[in-house]
C-alpha positions in Angstrom: 19.4 -67.8 -6.7 20.5 -64.9 -9.0 17.2 -65.1 -10.8 15.2 -64.7 -7.6 17.4 -61.8 -6.5 16.9 -60.1 -9.9 13.1 -60.6 -9.7 13.1 -59.2 -6.1 15.1 -56.1 -7.1 12.8 -55.4 -10.1 9.7 -56.1 -7.9 11.1 -53.7 -5.3 11.6 -50.9 -7.9 8.0 -51.6 -9.2 6.7 -51.2 -5.6 8.7 -48.0 -5.2 7.2 -46.7 -8.5 3.7 -47.5 -7.3 4.3 -45.9 -3.9 5.7 -42.7 -5.3 2.8 -42.5 -7.7 0.4 -42.7 -4.8 2.4 -40.0 -2.9 2.2 -37.7 -5.9 -1.6 -38.0 -6.0 -1.7 -37.3 -2.3 0.4 -34.2 -2.8 -1.7 -33.0 -5.7 -4.8 -33.5 -3.6 -3.3 -31.5 -0.7 -3.4 -34.6 1.6 -0.2 -33.6 3.5 -0.7 -35.7 6.6 -1.3 -38.8 4.5 1.7 -38.0 2.3 3.9 -37.8 5.4 2.6 -41.1 6.7 3.4 -42.8 3.4 6.9 -41.3 3.3 8.2 -43.4 6.2 7.0 -46.6 4.4 8.6 -45.4 1.2 11.9 -44.8 2.9 11.9 -48.2 4.4 11.2 -49.7 1.0 14.1 -47.7 -0.5 16.5 -49.2 2.1 15.3 -52.8 1.3 15.6 -52.3 -2.4 19.0 -50.7 -2.0 20.2 -53.8 0.0 18.8 -56.2 -2.6 20.3 -54.1 -5.5 23.8 -54.4 -4.1 23.7 -58.2 -4.5 21.8 -58.3 -7.8 23.4 -59.0 -11.2 20.9 -57.7 -13.7 21.1 -58.6 -17.4 20.6 -56.0 -20.1 16.8 -56.4 -20.0 16.8 -56.1 -16.2 19.0 -53.0 -16.4 16.6 -51.5 -19.0 13.6 -52.2 -16.8 15.3 -50.8 -13.7 16.3 -47.6 -15.6 12.7 -47.0 -16.8 11.4 -47.5 -13.3 14.0 -45.1 -11.9 13.1 -42.5 -14.5 9.5 -42.7 -13.6 10.3 -42.6 -9.8 12.5 -39.6 -10.2 9.9 -37.8 -12.4 7.2 -38.3 -9.8 9.6 -37.4 -7.0 10.4 -34.1 -8.8 6.7 -33.4 -9.2 6.1 -34.1 -5.4 8.9 -31.7 -4.6 7.3 -29.0 -6.8 4.0 -29.5 -4.9 5.8 -29.3 -1.6 7.6 -26.1 -2.7 4.3 -24.5 -3.7 2.8 -25.6 -0.3 5.8 -24.1 1.5 5.3 -20.8 -0.4 1.6 -20.8 0.4 2.3 -21.4 4.1 4.9 -18.7 4.1 2.4 -16.2 2.7 -0.2 -17.2 5.3 2.4 -16.7 8.1 3.4 -13.3 6.7 -0.2 -12.2 6.6 -0.8 -13.4 10.1 2.4 -11.7 11.3 1.3 -8.4 9.7 -2.2 -8.7 11.3 -0.7 -9.3 14.7 1.7 -6.4 14.3 -1.1 -4.1 13.2 -3.2 -5.2 16.2 -0.3 -4.6 18.6 0.3 -1.2 17.1 -3.3 0.0 16.5 -5.5 -2.3 18.4 -6.3 0.1 21.3 -6.6 3.1 18.9 -8.9 1.2 16.6 -11.1 0.3 19.5 -11.2 4.0 20.5 -12.2 5.1 17.0 -15.0 2.6 17.0 -16.3 3.8 20.3 -16.1 7.4 19.3 -17.9 6.8 16.0 -21.2 6.4 17.9 -20.8 9.8 19.5 -20.4 11.7 16.2 -22.9 9.8 14.1 -25.6 12.4 13.1 -28.3 9.7 13.0 -27.8 8.6 16.6 -27.7 12.2 18.0 
């Protein structure tokens, strides 16, 4: 029984490692919707592994394997977070630009249209 629990725990961490690696590639490719879809499955897998891990008694080799898998998972998780922070910054800049354009249009929209209409009246080539 203990051997099958140990194997299930390590298999679970291996699946987590594979899942987070896929999520990192999605983040790097800018596939944000696919990343979000994968996240719910990842979180469910984390819960299953956590439950298994509570009951497992890993030997030294099993603990070493688990530690290596966790290090890789955490490294990829950090890289995903960095990609998400960059995306958040990019979206913030887009929102600021959009907000400025909207404010300019509100402030000068009617005046800008008047200037364009008047330009035809003063253009020497059209007179």
